[in-house]
C-alpha positions, -999 to 999 in steps of 0.1 A, spaced: -155 100 -841 -155 69 -818 -138 66 -784 -100 70 -788 -70 51 -774 -63 63 -739 -99 72 -731 -116 56 -702 -141 31 -716 -177 41 -708 -192 17 -683 -224 0 -691 -248 -27 -680 -266 -48 -706 -285 -81 -706 -268 -111 -723 -284 -137 -744 -295 -156 -713 -310 -125 -696 -282 -120 -672 -268 -85 -665 -233 -79 -676 -214 -47 -665 -181 -37 -681 -168 -26 -647 -172 -62 -634 -140 -70 -653 -120 -41 -640 -89 -52 -622 -93 -89 -633 -96 -92 -671 -89 -73 -703 -120 -70 -725 -124 -71 -762 -157 -52 -769 -171 -60 -803 -200 -41 -817 -217 -57 -847 -248 -47 -867 -272 -77 -865 -274 -114 -857 -279 -138 -885 -263 -116 -912 -234 -130 -932 -205 -109 -922 -216 -107 -885 -220 -145 -883 -186 -150 -899 -169 -127 -875 -185 -141 -844 -179 -177 -855 -142 -168 -860 -141 -155 -825 -158 -187 -813 -132 -208 -831 -103 -188 -815 -116 -183 -780 -83 -197 -765 -64 -168 -780 -85 -145 -757 -87 -167 -726 -49 -173 -728 -45 -136 -727 -67 -131 -696 -94 -115 -718 -132 -116 -719 -149 -111 -752 -182 -92 -751 -201 -89 -784 -228 -62 -786 -256 -57 -811 -289 -39 -811 -309 -71 -813 -332 -83 -786 -319 -109 -760 -344 -134 -775 -328 -130 -810 -293 -133 -795 -303 -164 -776 -314 -183 -807 -284 -169 -827 -259 -181 -800 -275 -215 -798 -276 -220 -836 -240 -209 -840 -226 -225 -808 -214 -191 -795 -205 -195 -758 -193 -160 -749 -217 -132 -739 -238 -116 -767 -251 -84 -752 -283 -67 -762 -282 -29 -767 -319 -31 -778 -335 -8 -753 -330 21 -748 -322 14 -784 -285 18 -791 -277 36 -759 -243 19 -754 -235 20 -791 -241 57 -790 -218 61 -759 -190 44 -779 -199 66 -809 -205 36 -832 -243 39 -837 -254 45 -873 -285 66 -869 -295 62 -905 -293 23 -902 -306 19 -866 -277 -3 -856 -240 -3 -846 -212 -3 -871 -183 -27 -866 -165 -11 -837 -138 -30 -818 -123 -18 -785 -95 -35 -766 -99 -24 -730 -72 -31 -704 -78 -43 -668 -79 -7 -656 -108 1 -680 -87 22 -705 -91 17 -742 -58 5 -756 -67 -2 -792 -96 4 -814 -108 1 -850 -142 10 -866 -152 -6 -898 -181 2 -921 -211 -22 -921 -199 -44 -950 -163 -46 -939 -152 -76 -917 -126 -71 -891 -93 -89 -888 -92 -109 -856 -55 -111 -857 -53 -73 -853 -70 -73 -820 -51 -104 -807 -19 -85 -816 -32 -55 -796 -38 -78 -766 -2 -90 -769 10 -54 -767 -7 -48 -733 
């Protein structure tokens, strides 16, 4: 079972698609965070979901929210993926130690070697306020986590 509503979100530090370190705790006190785990770059459902986020970034920035997308791909793969798809929010690499953050959020599929589609809305105090975990083939509804932000 994944992290639950009301839990303190596990802190982490990962490299983004430009090689910069990003810590969840860096946003504490200043921004809400929508943390999206997705299986792999360049796959159909993942590309569709992340492009939908790209096309709706004002819905997050207008709600004082940072989107962080996490996969088990390398930073090099994520860099090319972001450039190809025009993704201008951080894509974080949970590549090594492989799946460490995905495991901390209990969304790592051991049999597949990747994260499932876990979404966590984390408030400015670092507390999980909404979450959903979908199976690998099941796309998420962006409207659901925007509604969750509105409820903060």
